[in-house]
PDB file of N, CA, C and O in Angstrom:
ATOM      1  N   MET A   1       5.961   9.287  -6.476  1.00  0.00           N
ATOM      2  CA  MET A   1       4.604   8.598  -6.268  1.00  0.00           C
ATOM      3  C   MET A   1       5.091   7.648  -5.129  1.00  0.00           C
ATOM      4  O   MET A   1       6.173   7.060  -5.164  1.00  0.00           O
ATOM      5  N   ASP A   2       4.055   7.545  -3.972  1.00  0.00           N
ATOM      6  CA  ASP A   2       3.646   6.490  -2.884  1.00  0.00           C
ATOM      7  C   ASP A   2       2.331   6.172  -2.758  1.00  0.00           C
ATOM      8  O   ASP A   2       1.370   6.544  -2.083  1.00  0.00           O
ATOM      9  N   ASN A   3       2.734   4.825  -4.191  1.00  0.00           N
ATOM     10  CA  ASN A   3       1.738   4.156  -3.423  1.00  0.00           C
ATOM     11  C   ASN A   3       1.453   3.800  -2.467  1.00  0.00           C
ATOM     12  O   ASN A   3       0.592   4.504  -1.939  1.00  0.00           O
ATOM     13  N   ALA A   4       1.935   2.544  -1.617  1.00  0.00           N
ATOM     14  CA  ALA A   4       1.788   2.126  -0.475  1.00  0.00           C
ATOM     15  C   ALA A   4       0.432   3.499   1.004  1.00  0.00           C
ATOM     16  O   ALA A   4      -0.583   3.201   1.635  1.00  0.00           O
ATOM     17  N   PHE A   5       1.078   4.592   0.926  1.00  0.00           N
ATOM     18  CA  PHE A   5       0.364   5.640   1.460  1.00  0.00           C
ATOM     19  C   PHE A   5      -0.872   5.788   0.867  1.00  0.00           C
ATOM     20  O   PHE A   5      -1.812   5.654   1.651  1.00  0.00           O
ATOM     21  N   ILE A   6      -1.245   6.097  -0.633  1.00  0.00           N
ATOM     22  CA  ILE A   6      -2.592   5.950  -1.062  1.00  0.00           C
ATOM     23  C   ILE A   6      -3.254   4.996  -0.445  1.00  0.00           C
ATOM     24  O   ILE A   6      -4.036   5.288   0.460  1.00  0.00           O
ATOM     25  N   LEU A   7      -2.941   3.050  -1.032  1.00  0.00           N
ATOM     26  CA  LEU A   7      -3.394   2.612  -0.306  1.00  0.00           C
ATOM     27  C   LEU A   7      -3.613   2.712   1.041  1.00  0.00           C
ATOM     28  O   LEU A   7      -4.830   2.608   1.193  1.00  0.00           O
ATOM     29  N   ASP A   8      -3.212   2.822   1.825  1.00  0.00           N
ATOM     30  CA  ASP A   8      -3.135   3.351   3.834  1.00  0.00           C
ATOM     31  C   ASP A   8      -4.198   4.285   3.821  1.00  0.00           C
ATOM     32  O   ASP A   8      -5.221   3.991   4.441  1.00  0.00           O
ATOM     33  N   PHE A   9      -4.127   5.338   3.230  1.00  0.00           N
ATOM     34  CA  PHE A   9      -4.873   5.861   3.384  1.00  0.00           C
ATOM     35  C   PHE A   9      -6.602   5.389   2.677  1.00  0.00           C
ATOM     36  O   PHE A   9      -7.722   5.614   3.136  1.00  0.00           O
ATOM     37  N   LEU A  10      -6.247   4.803   1.642  1.00  0.00           N
ATOM     38  CA  LEU A  10      -8.319   4.109   1.260  1.00  0.00           C
ATOM     39  C   LEU A  10      -8.491   3.082   2.415  1.00  0.00           C
ATOM     40  O   LEU A  10      -9.485   3.165   3.137  1.00  0.00           O
ATOM     41  N   ARG A  11      -7.379   1.939   2.650  1.00  0.00           N
ATOM     42  CA  ARG A  11      -7.538   1.341   4.003  1.00  0.00           C
ATOM     43  C   ARG A  11      -8.460   2.285   4.953  1.00  0.00           C
ATOM     44  O   ARG A  11      -9.666   2.131   5.146  1.00  0.00           O
ATOM     45  N   ARG A  12      -7.571   3.364   5.541  1.00  0.00           N
ATOM     46  CA  ARG A  12      -8.191   3.651   7.135  1.00  0.00           C
ATOM     47  C   ARG A  12      -9.470   5.000   7.046  1.00  0.00           C
ATOM     48  O   ARG A  12     -10.050   5.492   8.014  1.00  0.00           O
ATOM     49  N   LEU A  13      -9.610   5.279   5.939  1.00  0.00           N
ATOM     50  CA  LEU A  13     -10.807   6.276   5.149  1.00  0.00           C
ATOM     51  C   LEU A  13     -12.267   4.912   4.968  1.00  0.00           C
ATOM     52  O   LEU A  13     -13.459   4.986   5.266  1.00  0.00           O
ATOM     53  N   ALA A  14     -11.217   3.470   4.189  1.00  0.00           N
ATOM     54  CA  ALA A  14     -12.359   2.728   4.174  1.00  0.00           C
ATOM     55  C   ALA A  14     -13.337   2.525   6.185  1.00  0.00           C
ATOM     56  O   ALA A  14     -14.521   2.257   6.386  1.00  0.00           O
ATOM     57  N   ALA A  15     -12.445   2.736   7.036  1.00  0.00           N
ATOM     58  CA  ALA A  15     -12.545   2.284   8.009  1.00  0.00           C
ATOM     59  C   ALA A  15     -13.469   3.546   8.918  1.00  0.00           C
ATOM     60  O   ALA A  15     -13.960   3.746  10.029  1.00  0.00           O
ATOM     61  N   ASN A  16     -13.323   4.093   7.775  1.00  0.00           N
ATOM     62  CA  ASN A  16     -13.337   5.517   8.759  1.00  0.00           C
ATOM     63  C   ASN A  16     -13.777   6.841   7.448  1.00  0.00           C
ATOM     64  O   ASN A  16     -13.179   7.777   6.917  1.00  0.00           O
ATOM     65  N   ASN A  17     -15.058   6.274   7.371  1.00  0.00           N
ATOM     66  CA  ASN A  17     -16.231   7.260   6.387  1.00  0.00           C
ATOM     67  C   ASN A  17     -17.131   8.231   6.481  1.00  0.00           C
ATOM     68  O   ASN A  17     -18.241   8.523   6.034  1.00  0.00           O
ATOM     69  N   ASN A  18     -15.962   8.822   7.513  1.00  0.00           N
ATOM     70  CA  ASN A  18     -17.583   9.723   7.883  1.00  0.00           C
ATOM     71  C   ASN A  18     -16.273  11.608   7.832  1.00  0.00           C
ATOM     72  O   ASN A  18     -15.055  11.786   7.790  1.00  0.00           O
ATOM     73  N   THR A  19     -17.616  12.624   7.873  1.00  0.00           N
ATOM     74  CA  THR A  19     -16.292  13.792   7.496  1.00  0.00           C
ATOM     75  C   THR A  19     -16.155  14.216   8.344  1.00  0.00           C
ATOM     76  O   THR A  19     -15.927  15.412   8.162  1.00  0.00           O
ATOM     77  N   ALA A  20     -16.140  13.851   9.736  1.00  0.00           N
ATOM     78  CA  ALA A  20     -15.147  14.702  10.529  1.00  0.00           C
ATOM     79  C   ALA A  20     -13.882  14.020  10.787  1.00  0.00           C
ATOM     80  O   ALA A  20     -12.935  14.654  11.253  1.00  0.00           O
ATOM     81  N   TRP A  21     -13.785  12.610  10.484  1.00  0.00           N
ATOM     82  CA  TRP A  21     -12.408  11.892  10.303  1.00  0.00           C
ATOM     83  C   TRP A  21     -11.922  12.279   8.981  1.00  0.00           C
ATOM     84  O   TRP A  21     -10.742  12.013   8.750  1.00  0.00           O
ATOM     85  N   MET A  22     -12.774  13.001   7.840  1.00  0.00           N
ATOM     86  CA  MET A  22     -11.879  13.728   6.721  1.00  0.00           C
ATOM     87  C   MET A  22     -11.525  14.719   7.027  1.00  0.00           C
ATOM     88  O   MET A  22     -10.603  15.180   6.354  1.00  0.00           O
ATOM     89  N   GLN A  23     -11.946  15.379   7.939  1.00  0.00           N
ATOM     90  CA  GLN A  23     -11.661  16.617   8.223  1.00  0.00           C
ATOM     91  C   GLN A  23     -10.225  16.909   9.023  1.00  0.00           C
ATOM     92  O   GLN A  23      -9.442  17.826   8.779  1.00  0.00           O
ATOM     93  N   GLU A  24     -10.087  15.797  10.123  1.00  0.00           N
ATOM     94  CA  GLU A  24      -9.471  15.587  10.873  1.00  0.00           C
ATOM     95  C   GLU A  24      -7.625  15.330   9.774  1.00  0.00           C
ATOM     96  O   GLU A  24      -6.568  15.901  10.046  1.00  0.00           O
ATOM     97  N   HIS A  25      -7.893  14.184   8.448  1.00  0.00           N
ATOM     98  CA  HIS A  25      -7.742  13.798   8.171  1.00  0.00           C
ATOM     99  C   HIS A  25      -7.217  14.094   6.422  1.00  0.00           C
ATOM    100  O   HIS A  25      -6.853  13.352   5.509  1.00  0.00           O
ATOM    101  N   ARG A  26      -7.444  15.797   6.595  1.00  0.00           N
ATOM    102  CA  ARG A  26      -7.998  16.528   5.229  1.00  0.00           C
ATOM    103  C   ARG A  26      -6.361  16.636   4.236  1.00  0.00           C
ATOM    104  O   ARG A  26      -6.341  16.602   3.005  1.00  0.00           O
ATOM    105  N   ALA A  27      -5.118  16.766   5.111  1.00  0.00           N
ATOM    106  CA  ALA A  27      -3.619  16.700   4.551  1.00  0.00           C
ATOM    107  C   ALA A  27      -3.500  15.177   4.257  1.00  0.00           C
ATOM    108  O   ALA A  27      -3.273  14.764   3.120  1.00  0.00           O
ATOM    109  N   ASP A  28      -3.598  14.688   4.902  1.00  0.00           N
ATOM    110  CA  ASP A  28      -3.076  12.870   4.119  1.00  0.00           C
ATOM    111  C   ASP A  28      -4.030  12.945   2.919  1.00  0.00           C
ATOM    112  O   ASP A  28      -3.513  12.717   1.826  1.00  0.00           O
ATOM    113  N   TYR A  29      -5.400  13.242   2.948  1.00  0.00           N
ATOM    114  CA  TYR A  29      -6.198  12.725   1.852  1.00  0.00           C
ATOM    115  C   TYR A  29      -5.896  14.320   0.458  1.00  0.00           C
ATOM    116  O   TYR A  29      -6.654  14.474  -0.500  1.00  0.00           O
ATOM    117  N   LEU A  30      -4.837  15.125   0.702  1.00  0.00           N
ATOM    118  CA  LEU A  30      -4.043  16.616  -0.059  1.00  0.00           C
ATOM    119  C   LEU A  30      -3.244  15.132  -0.034  1.00  0.00           C
ATOM    120  O   LEU A  30      -3.739  14.645  -1.051  1.00  0.00           O
ATOM    121  N   ARG A  31      -2.583  14.392   0.336  1.00  0.00           N
ATOM    122  CA  ARG A  31      -1.224  13.485  -0.233  1.00  0.00           C
ATOM    123  C   ARG A  31      -1.592  12.312  -0.821  1.00  0.00           C
ATOM    124  O   ARG A  31      -0.885  11.745  -1.655  1.00  0.00           O
ATOM    125  N   ALA A  32      -2.760  11.865  -0.406  1.00  0.00           N
ATOM    126  CA  ALA A  32      -2.738  10.753  -1.256  1.00  0.00           C
ATOM    127  C   ALA A  32      -3.536  10.478  -2.793  1.00  0.00           C
ATOM    128  O   ALA A  32      -3.657   9.556  -3.600  1.00  0.00           O
ATOM    129  N   ARG A  33      -4.020  12.015  -2.616  1.00  0.00           N
ATOM    130  CA  ARG A  33      -4.941  12.680  -3.723  1.00  0.00           C
ATOM    131  C   ARG A  33      -3.243  12.948  -5.112  1.00  0.00           C
ATOM    132  O   ARG A  33      -3.144  12.687  -6.311  1.00  0.00           O
ATOM    133  N   ASP A  34      -2.238  13.562  -4.090  1.00  0.00           N
ATOM    134  CA  ASP A  34      -1.490  14.354  -5.610  1.00  0.00           C
ATOM    135  C   ASP A  34      -0.962  13.070  -5.797  1.00  0.00           C
ATOM    136  O   ASP A  34      -0.954  12.390  -6.823  1.00  0.00           O
ATOM    137  N   ASN A  35      -0.499  12.806  -4.624  1.00  0.00           N
ATOM    138  CA  ASN A  35       0.098  10.805  -5.237  1.00  0.00           C
ATOM    139  C   ASN A  35      -0.745  10.154  -6.278  1.00  0.00           C
ATOM    140  O   ASN A  35      -0.308   9.622  -7.298  1.00  0.00           O
ATOM    141  N   PHE A  36      -1.911  10.241  -5.948  1.00  0.00           N
ATOM    142  CA  PHE A  36      -2.712   9.810  -7.777  1.00  0.00           C
ATOM    143  C   PHE A  36      -2.876   9.908  -8.113  1.00  0.00           C
ATOM    144  O   PHE A  36      -3.611   9.112  -8.698  1.00  0.00           O
ATOM    145  N   ALA A  37      -2.620  11.069  -8.572  1.00  0.00           N
ATOM    146  CA  ALA A  37      -2.653  11.883  -9.727  1.00  0.00           C
ATOM    147  C   ALA A  37      -1.349  11.601 -10.848  1.00  0.00           C
ATOM    148  O   ALA A  37      -1.325  11.464 -12.071  1.00  0.00           O
ATOM    149  N   ASP A  38      -0.259  11.587  -9.749  1.00  0.00           N
ATOM    150  CA  ASP A  38       0.980  11.065 -10.531  1.00  0.00           C
ATOM    151  C   ASP A  38       0.543  10.007 -10.682  1.00  0.00           C
ATOM    152  O   ASP A  38       0.017   9.944 -11.793  1.00  0.00           O
ATOM    153  N   LEU A  39       0.475   9.141 -10.164  1.00  0.00           N
ATOM    154  CA  LEU A  39       0.296   7.626 -10.700  1.00  0.00           C
ATOM    155  C   LEU A  39      -1.037   7.231 -11.881  1.00  0.00           C
ATOM    156  O   LEU A  39      -1.462   6.147 -12.279  1.00  0.00           O
ATOM    157  N   VAL A  40      -1.564   9.139 -12.300  1.00  0.00           N
ATOM    158  CA  VAL A  40      -2.888   8.340 -13.195  1.00  0.00           C
ATOM    159  C   VAL A  40      -1.793   9.111 -13.995  1.00  0.00           C
ATOM    160  O   VAL A  40      -1.523   8.327 -14.904  1.00  0.00           O
ATOM    161  N   ALA A  41      -1.072  10.139 -14.141  1.00  0.00           N
ATOM    162  CA  ALA A  41      -0.183  10.816 -15.834  1.00  0.00           C
ATOM    163  C   ALA A  41       0.633  10.212 -16.229  1.00  0.00           C
ATOM    164  O   ALA A  41       1.271  10.555 -17.225  1.00  0.00           O
ATOM    165  N   GLU A  42       0.937   8.742 -15.330  1.00  0.00           N
ATOM    166  CA  GLU A  42       1.937   7.695 -15.332  1.00  0.00           C
ATOM    167  C   GLU A  42       1.151   7.177 -16.683  1.00  0.00           C
ATOM    168  O   GLU A  42       1.174   7.474 -17.878  1.00  0.00           O
ATOM    169  N   VAL A  43       0.549   6.379 -15.974  1.00  0.00           N
ATOM    170  CA  VAL A  43      -1.186   5.700 -16.567  1.00  0.00           C
ATOM    171  C   VAL A  43      -0.840   6.346 -17.687  1.00  0.00           C
ATOM    172  O   VAL A  43      -0.230   5.796 -18.604  1.00  0.00           O
ATOM    173  N   ILE A  44      -1.153   7.392 -17.693  1.00  0.00           N
ATOM    174  CA  ILE A  44      -2.042   7.348 -18.697  1.00  0.00           C
ATOM    175  C   ILE A  44      -0.822   8.199 -20.684  1.00  0.00           C
ATOM    176  O   ILE A  44      -1.220   8.553 -21.794  1.00  0.00           O
ATOM    177  N   ARG A  45       0.966   8.104 -19.866  1.00  0.00           N
ATOM    178  CA  ARG A  45       1.587   8.485 -20.358  1.00  0.00           C
ATOM    179  C   ARG A  45       2.408   7.288 -21.232  1.00  0.00           C
ATOM    180  O   ARG A  45       3.090   7.202 -22.253  1.00  0.00           O
ATOM    181  N   GLN A  46       1.817   6.308 -20.005  1.00  0.00           N
ATOM    182  CA  GLN A  46       2.248   4.131 -20.431  1.00  0.00           C
ATOM    183  C   GLN A  46       1.593   4.040 -21.671  1.00  0.00           C
ATOM    184  O   GLN A  46       2.150   3.495 -22.624  1.00  0.00           O
ATOM    185  N   ALA A  47       0.667   4.434 -21.738  1.00  0.00           N
ATOM    186  CA  ALA A  47      -0.699   4.253 -22.637  1.00  0.00           C
ATOM    187  C   ALA A  47      -1.088   4.854 -23.701  1.00  0.00           C
ATOM    188  O   ALA A  47      -1.859   4.670 -24.643  1.00  0.00           O
ATOM    189  N   THR A  48       0.104   6.115 -23.069  1.00  0.00           N
ATOM    190  CA  THR A  48      -0.553   6.788 -25.037  1.00  0.00           C
ATOM    191  C   THR A  48       0.229   5.913 -26.232  1.00  0.00           C
ATOM    192  O   THR A  48      -0.054   5.932 -27.430  1.00  0.00           O
ATOM    193  N   PRO A  49       0.754   5.533 -25.911  1.00  0.00           N
ATOM    194  CA  PRO A  49       1.638   4.609 -27.765  1.00  0.00           C
ATOM    195  C   PRO A  49       0.567   3.536 -28.267  1.00  0.00           C
ATOM    196  O   PRO A  49       0.466   2.911 -29.322  1.00  0.00           O
ATOM    197  N   ILE A  50      -0.184   3.568 -27.108  1.00  0.00           N
ATOM    198  CA  ILE A  50      -1.554   2.695 -28.360  1.00  0.00           C
ATOM    199  C   ILE A  50      -2.915   3.216 -27.840  1.00  0.00           C
ATOM    200  O   ILE A  50      -3.978   2.818 -28.316  1.00  0.00           O
ATOM    201  N   ALA A  51      -2.857   3.866 -27.125  1.00  0.00           N
ATOM    202  CA  ALA A  51      -4.087   4.722 -26.985  1.00  0.00           C
ATOM    203  C   ALA A  51      -3.809   6.023 -27.382  1.00  0.00           C
ATOM    204  O   ALA A  51      -4.097   6.662 -26.371  1.00  0.00           O
ATOM    205  N   PRO A  52      -3.335   7.019 -28.431  1.00  0.00           N
ATOM    206  CA  PRO A  52      -3.092   7.988 -28.650  1.00  0.00           C
ATOM    207  C   PRO A  52      -4.370   9.393 -28.541  1.00  0.00           C
ATOM    208  O   PRO A  52      -4.213  10.612 -28.606  1.00  0.00           O
ATOM    209  N   GLU A  53      -5.703   8.480 -28.340  1.00  0.00           N
ATOM    210  CA  GLU A  53      -6.570   9.442 -27.822  1.00  0.00           C
ATOM    211  C   GLU A  53      -6.572  10.317 -26.439  1.00  0.00           C
ATOM    212  O   GLU A  53      -7.093  11.376 -26.089  1.00  0.00           O
ATOM    213  N   LEU A  54      -5.809   9.436 -25.892  1.00  0.00           N
ATOM    214  CA  LEU A  54      -5.487   9.872 -24.278  1.00  0.00           C
ATOM    215  C   LEU A  54      -4.434  10.387 -23.807  1.00  0.00           C
ATOM    216  O   LEU A  54      -4.133  10.456 -22.615  1.00  0.00           O
ATOM    217  N   ALA A  55      -3.235  11.146 -25.611  1.00  0.00           N
ATOM    218  CA  ALA A  55      -2.907  11.695 -25.270  1.00  0.00           C
ATOM    219  C   ALA A  55      -3.048  13.616 -23.888  1.00  0.00           C
ATOM    220  O   ALA A  55      -2.485  14.088 -22.901  1.00  0.00           O
ATOM    221  N   GLU A  56      -4.112  13.926 -24.796  1.00  0.00           N
ATOM    222  CA  GLU A  56      -4.886  14.743 -24.492  1.00  0.00           C
ATOM    223  C   GLU A  56      -5.240  15.222 -22.773  1.00  0.00           C
ATOM    224  O   GLU A  56      -5.122  16.323 -22.235  1.00  0.00           O
ATOM    225  N   LEU A  57      -5.721  13.865 -22.203  1.00  0.00           N
ATOM    226  CA  LEU A  57      -6.654  13.488 -20.986  1.00  0.00           C
ATOM    227  C   LEU A  57      -5.584  14.183 -20.092  1.00  0.00           C
ATOM    228  O   LEU A  57      -4.460  14.303 -20.580  1.00  0.00           O
ATOM    229  N   THR A  58      -5.763  14.552 -19.110  1.00  0.00           N
ATOM    230  CA  THR A  58      -5.391  15.215 -17.473  1.00  0.00           C
ATOM    231  C   THR A  58      -5.855  14.258 -16.415  1.00  0.00           C
ATOM    232  O   THR A  58      -7.020  13.861 -16.431  1.00  0.00           O
ATOM    233  N   PRO A  59      -5.269  13.989 -15.783  1.00  0.00           N
ATOM    234  CA  PRO A  59      -5.057  13.255 -14.916  1.00  0.00           C
ATOM    235  C   PRO A  59      -6.300  13.690 -13.697  1.00  0.00           C
ATOM    236  O   PRO A  59      -6.614  12.957 -12.759  1.00  0.00           O
ATOM    237  N   ALA A  60      -6.808  14.864 -13.944  1.00  0.00           N
ATOM    238  CA  ALA A  60      -7.876  16.139 -13.026  1.00  0.00           C
ATOM    239  C   ALA A  60      -9.467  14.936 -13.891  1.00  0.00           C
ATOM    240  O   ALA A  60     -10.203  14.143 -13.303  1.00  0.00           O
ATOM    241  N   GLN A  61      -9.448  15.283 -15.262  1.00  0.00           N
ATOM    242  CA  GLN A  61     -10.577  14.576 -16.275  1.00  0.00           C
ATOM    243  C   GLN A  61     -10.223  12.888 -15.801  1.00  0.00           C
ATOM    244  O   GLN A  61     -11.159  12.156 -15.480  1.00  0.00           O
ATOM    245  N   ALA A  62      -9.132  12.504 -15.800  1.00  0.00           N
ATOM    246  CA  ALA A  62      -9.915  11.384 -15.493  1.00  0.00           C
ATOM    247  C   ALA A  62     -10.330  10.589 -14.304  1.00  0.00           C
ATOM    248  O   ALA A  62     -10.903   9.500 -14.297  1.00  0.00           O
ATOM    249  N   MET A  63      -9.852  11.494 -13.067  1.00  0.00           N
ATOM    250  CA  MET A  63     -10.057  10.491 -11.776  1.00  0.00           C
ATOM    251  C   MET A  63     -11.432  11.543 -11.725  1.00  0.00           C
ATOM    252  O   MET A  63     -11.700  12.403 -12.565  1.00  0.00           O
ATOM    253  N   PHE A  64     -12.524  11.072  -9.988  1.00  0.00           N
ATOM    254  CA  PHE A  64     -13.516  11.413  -9.428  1.00  0.00           C
ATOM    255  C   PHE A  64     -13.134  11.336  -7.873  1.00  0.00           C
ATOM    256  O   PHE A  64     -12.570  10.454  -7.226  1.00  0.00           O
ATOM    257  N   ARG A  65     -13.876  13.131  -7.359  1.00  0.00           N
ATOM    258  CA  ARG A  65     -13.888  13.265  -6.271  1.00  0.00           C
ATOM    259  C   ARG A  65     -14.621  11.572  -5.403  1.00  0.00           C
ATOM    260  O   ARG A  65     -15.443  10.729  -5.761  1.00  0.00           O
ATOM    261  N   LEU A  66     -13.763  11.768  -4.169  1.00  0.00           N
ATOM    262  CA  LEU A  66     -14.430  10.596  -2.822  1.00  0.00           C
ATOM    263  C   LEU A  66     -15.616  10.665  -2.650  1.00  0.00           C
ATOM    264  O   LEU A  66     -16.405   9.720  -2.611  1.00  0.00           O
ATOM    265  N   HIS A  67     -15.993  12.548  -2.452  1.00  0.00           N
ATOM    266  CA  HIS A  67     -17.262  12.860  -2.659  1.00  0.00           C
ATOM    267  C   HIS A  67     -17.585  14.246  -3.039  1.00  0.00           C
ATOM    268  O   HIS A  67     -17.122  15.347  -2.743  1.00  0.00           O
ATOM    269  N   LYS A  68     -18.799  13.703  -4.004  1.00  0.00           N
ATOM    270  CA  LYS A  68     -19.378  15.470  -4.527  1.00  0.00           C
ATOM    271  C   LYS A  68     -20.406  15.697  -3.782  1.00  0.00           C
ATOM    272  O   LYS A  68     -21.305  14.939  -3.419  1.00  0.00           O
ATOM    273  N   ASN A  69     -20.106  17.419  -3.460  1.00  0.00           N
ATOM    274  CA  ASN A  69     -21.084  18.549  -2.675  1.00  0.00           C
ATOM    275  C   ASN A  69     -23.039  18.283  -4.101  1.00  0.00           C
ATOM    276  O   ASN A  69     -23.217  18.454  -5.307  1.00  0.00           O
ATOM    277  N   ASP A  70     -23.680  17.961  -3.280  1.00  0.00           N
ATOM    278  CA  ASP A  70     -24.502  17.999  -4.255  1.00  0.00           C
ATOM    279  C   ASP A  70     -25.414  19.268  -4.496  1.00  0.00           C
ATOM    280  O   ASP A  70     -26.202  19.291  -5.441  1.00  0.00           O
TER     281      ASP A  70
END
């Protein structure tokens, strides 16, 4: 997992929060999302001994989308 890439992507997104930019940087978004899912999985894994109810939780269940189409 590349936490620096995740943070860099989020900084760039904050400065360019529009559909056109996201479309141009979709590959970066997918890479950042995959890296973040790995981070969330690791947090869940490490938290499970003190919160066993997290054992069945997947990263997808703990994450939300940047943009949700209504």
